[in-house]
N, C-alpha and C positions, 0 to 999 in steps of 0.2 A: 558371427557377430563382428561388427566393425569396432574400431577404437572408440567411437562415440557411444557404444552400447546399444546399437540398434541393428536389426536384421539387415544383412546385405541386400541391396536392391530396393530398400525402402526409401522412397524419395523424401527429401527434406524440402519443405515449402518455405519460401521467404514471405514475410508479411510486415507491413508497416501499420497494421491496424490491430486493435484488441477485440475485434468482432470476427467470429469464425463460423462458417456454415458447416453444421454437423448433420445435415439432413441425410446425406448418403452414408455417413458413418453409423448413424442410428439404424440403418437398414442392413448393415453388414453383420457378420457373425461376431459373437462375443470374443474379445481379444484383439479385434482389429485396431490398428494404430495409425495415427497421423503425427508427423513430426514437423515442427515449425521453428524457424529461426526468426526472432523478432528484431527488426532493424529500424530504429527511429520510430517506434510506435508511439502515438500520442494518447495521453490519458487526461481527461478533464481534471483540473485542479493541480496538475503537476507542472513544475517549471521547465522540466526537461523531458526528453524522450525516454522510452523504456526499451531496453535491449535484453536479449537472452534467448533461452530456448523454452519450447512448450511441447509437451507430449499429450495427445488426446487419446484415451483408451476407451473402447466400447466395453462397458460392463453389461451384466444381465439386464439392468433396468435404467442405466444412466451413462453419462460420459464422465470419466475421471480426467481432470486436467492437472498435470504435474508441470510446474513451472519453476525455472531458475532464472530470475530476472535481476537487472540492475537499473538504477536510475539515480539522479542527483536531485537534491532538494535545497532550496534556499531557506534559511532560518536565521534566527538571531542568537548570537552567543549568550548564554545565560550568565556569563561573568562580566564581559566588557561591553555587551550590548551592540557589538559590531555584526554586520552581515557575515554569514558563514555558509559555505556550500557543503552539504552533507552527502556522502556517497552511501547509498543504501543497497543492500543485497536482499532480495526477496526470494524465498523458496517456499512453495506451498503445494498442497494436494487438495483440490476442491472438486466436489461432485456437482454436476449439472443434470437436473432431472427434467425430462420432457413432460409437458402437460397434455400432449396429444400424440397418439400413434400416427406417424406420418404416412403409413400405408393405408390404414382404414379410415383415418380422420376422426376416430373416436377419442373421447377424452380419457386420459389416464389418471387414475387416482394415485398420487405418490404414497409410499409407505409412511405410516405415522411417525416413525423414528427418523425420518429423512432430515438430513442437514445438508445445506448447500444452496445452490442457486438454480434458477429455472432456465430451461431451453425455451426460447421464445421464437416462434416462426422458424424452427429449424436452425436457429443460430444461438451461439453462446457469446456473451459479452463479458470479457475479463475485467472491464473497467472497474466495477464495484469491488471485485476481489483484490485487484491491485491497490485501489484506494484504501481498503481496510488493512491490508498488509503494510502499506506505507505508514499508516497511522500507528500500527503496532511496533514498527521498527524505528520510528522517529524517537530520538532521545527526549526525555522529559525536560532536561536542561542541557542543550548542546553546548559544546565548548569549541572554540576556534583552534585550540591546540594546547599542548602542554606548557608552552611559554606565554600563555594568555596573561596580559598585564592586569586584568580585572578592571574595575571601574576607576576612573581618574578622580581621586579625592582631593587633589591639590588645589582645585579651584572651588571646592565646596565651602560654603559658609554655614554658620549656624542657622538652623531652621527658623523662619519667622515665627514669632509668638502671636497667637490669636489674641486680640484685644479682650475677648470675653474672659480670658484666664488672667488678666492683669491683676485683678483683686487677689487672686490666690498667690501670684508671684510676690505681691507686696506683703502679704501675710507671711510667706516663707522667709523673706528678708527680715521682717520684724521679729520672727521667732528665732532666727539665727543670732540676732543681737543679744538675746537674753542669756 
């Protein structure tokens, strides 16, 4: 084994896409591996590229994708409402199930307890998995930092009063006088 935890002699493929052809992997024996290094891969809906590593493992009925990815995301600080860049680390294991036997061309019925994504035309597309994991990692109320000043309240004035409430305001003043 090498320092990266893979068998010696196993090639690492470089990719700038989130679409991977697994048609030959699905025809290989169980336990066959593919290693990829993602460099500047683009995903729809993301402001920046995805970087990291991906391992594809042939299982008895599917392909297991193990990913360790990073990306940045533009968002709004929940305190001061300024633009903030968020660094996200995504780590996941997802199964991709083929819907067709690539050798015979016959349709494959996935197991009823199956969870995961589909292999379509011999390819897996990590884009939806990446999108889902980005949404799970995105903070509900991001902060720009520990020294965030919060909202600037020095210029705020009293909220305008709706004219429809003026009768109640007059009644309130009248009752205060008693």
